[in-house]
Legacy VTK file of the C-alpha trace (Angstrom):
# vtk DataFile Version 3.0
C-alpha trace
ASCII
DATASET POLYDATA
POINTS 171 float
78.753 -36.246 -35.898
77.089 -33.387 -34.004
73.686 -34.913 -34.590
74.873 -38.258 -33.278
76.097 -36.613 -30.078
72.777 -34.768 -29.723
70.858 -38.034 -30.130
73.048 -39.810 -27.590
72.627 -36.991 -25.063
68.864 -36.830 -25.656
68.612 -40.625 -25.300
70.619 -40.569 -22.082
68.425 -37.830 -20.627
65.241 -39.657 -21.587
66.586 -42.919 -20.183
67.598 -41.346 -16.901
64.184 -39.683 -16.583
62.453 -43.030 -17.082
64.745 -44.799 -14.622
64.338 -42.126 -11.928
60.548 -42.234 -12.321
60.476 -46.002 -11.913
62.794 -45.831 -8.898
60.583 -43.208 -7.257
57.495 -45.330 -7.923
59.046 -48.151 -5.914
59.769 -46.016 -2.850
57.305 -46.004 -0.001
56.868 -42.444 1.347
55.095 -41.220 4.494
54.603 -37.935 6.326
54.710 -37.011 10.022
53.553 -33.832 11.775
56.514 -33.411 14.129
55.257 -30.114 15.582
51.808 -31.558 16.244
53.311 -34.616 17.928
55.540 -32.421 20.081
52.599 -30.316 21.238
50.430 -33.363 21.930
53.057 -35.225 23.944
52.229 -35.513 27.631
55.953 -35.134 28.380
55.993 -31.610 26.873
53.567 -30.259 29.480
55.380 -32.085 32.280
58.700 -30.581 31.237
57.230 -27.088 31.033
55.865 -27.470 34.570
59.209 -28.812 35.802
61.077 -25.840 34.315
58.610 -23.418 35.911
59.130 -25.149 39.248
62.912 -25.118 38.815
62.990 -21.355 38.322
60.007 -20.521 40.560
61.906 -18.542 43.182
63.842 -16.513 40.643
60.700 -15.813 38.621
58.895 -14.642 41.740
61.788 -12.339 42.590
61.737 -10.792 39.110
57.957 -10.434 39.222
58.225 -8.706 42.593
60.793 -6.289 41.157
58.435 -5.514 38.282
55.571 -4.870 40.673
57.780 -2.630 42.836
58.939 -0.653 39.834
55.378 -0.217 38.627
54.248 0.859 42.096
57.018 3.463 42.370
56.336 4.805 38.879
52.598 5.096 39.547
53.254 6.767 42.883
55.617 9.273 41.269
53.099 10.040 38.550
50.193 10.287 40.970
51.858 12.249 43.810
54.495 14.287 41.949
52.563 17.527 42.373
52.487 17.236 46.164
56.011 15.840 46.685
59.073 17.836 47.554
62.048 17.751 45.210
63.935 15.485 47.612
61.089 12.971 47.731
60.849 13.003 43.932
64.593 12.378 43.588
64.469 9.543 46.130
61.553 7.926 44.321
63.235 8.368 40.926
66.382 6.797 42.396
64.322 3.849 43.670
62.822 3.427 40.194
66.279 3.453 38.588
67.571 1.025 41.187
64.703 -1.381 40.544
65.225 -1.143 36.761
68.950 -1.888 37.118
68.275 -4.862 39.365
65.579 -6.068 36.994
67.942 -5.927 34.029
70.666 -7.721 36.053
68.338 -10.525 37.100
65.674 -10.645 34.423
67.722 -11.154 31.282
70.001 -13.898 32.665
66.957 -15.653 34.099
65.212 -15.514 30.743
68.332 -16.914 29.065
68.582 -19.746 31.604
64.933 -20.648 31.127
65.373 -20.573 27.344
68.497 -22.751 27.560
66.761 -25.338 29.767
63.693 -25.321 27.525
65.882 -25.953 24.486
67.697 -28.812 26.234
64.440 -30.502 27.146
62.920 -29.790 23.740
65.898 -31.422 22.030
65.488 -34.511 24.225
61.834 -34.801 23.205
62.673 -34.263 19.534
65.196 -37.096 19.879
62.428 -39.343 21.234
60.196 -38.341 18.337
62.981 -39.108 15.842
63.511 -42.549 17.377
59.780 -43.260 17.237
59.590 -42.129 13.599
62.513 -44.391 12.705
60.916 -47.314 14.515
57.437 -46.909 13.010
58.842 -46.303 9.514
61.070 -49.377 9.741
58.223 -51.599 10.986
55.975 -50.505 8.144
58.670 -50.553 5.470
58.770 -46.869 4.564
61.802 -45.660 2.620
61.269 -41.961 3.195
59.440 -39.979 5.892
58.897 -36.244 5.407
57.723 -33.564 7.796
54.097 -32.814 6.894
54.835 -29.080 7.014
57.109 -29.509 3.987
54.515 -31.400 1.944
51.647 -29.798 0.050
49.469 -32.920 0.024
49.590 -36.456 1.366
46.900 -39.089 1.632
45.707 -39.873 5.135
47.004 -43.438 4.925
50.570 -42.134 4.495
50.446 -40.033 7.692
52.286 -41.771 10.525
51.742 -38.998 13.087
49.210 -40.834 15.251
51.290 -44.007 15.417
54.418 -42.027 16.287
52.523 -40.125 19.004
51.309 -43.402 20.508
54.818 -44.812 20.597
56.315 -41.630 22.075
53.573 -41.468 24.720
54.434 -45.031 25.782
58.074 -43.984 26.292
57.031 -41.957 29.334
LINES 1 172
171 0 1 2 3 4 5 6 7 8 9 10 11 12 13 14 15 16 17 18 19 20 21 22 23 24 25 26 27 28 29 30 31 32 33 34 35 36 37 38 39 40 41 42 43 44 45 46 47 48 49 50 51 52 53 54 55 56 57 58 59 60 61 62 63 64 65 66 67 68 69 70 71 72 73 74 75 76 77 78 79 80 81 82 83 84 85 86 87 88 89 90 91 92 93 94 95 96 97 98 99 100 101 102 103 104 105 106 107 108 109 110 111 112 113 114 115 116 117 118 119 120 121 122 123 124 125 126 127 128 129 130 131 132 133 134 135 136 137 138 139 140 141 142 143 144 145 146 147 148 149 150 151 152 153 154 155 156 157 158 159 160 161 162 163 164 165 166 167 168 169 170
């Protein structure tokens, strides 16, 4: 009885292995370099420029604060020997004031820029996903994998160029 059960289990495992192999052979699989498409998209550069323009004034203000802080620190280091104690304290206070203002403005600005970049990035990734779905459906692919997750794929199974063309048209 035990041997019969072993044979049935072994037969079932062998049968399922054969069936899964034949099912996989029937699937049409492709790869896409999503990161490469994202970097090559003309929209990605446009969005980066738009974000820089959106936050231009705030970035300039933060950059000016950095320059001021650097100027004060260099001046303190350079002229400390000839300054009176009062002048040193005033300059040190200016440096602290600039650092506080920089931390108040710099970090929130960086977070806002990061948030906007992520929003725009997600929009572009959505466009890429739609283009992948469209190209894969037109060509009858059952499965499309990110090329970064695949060790090897033949050139004819790479849909990246076709997806990039379709996404570029969506501009």
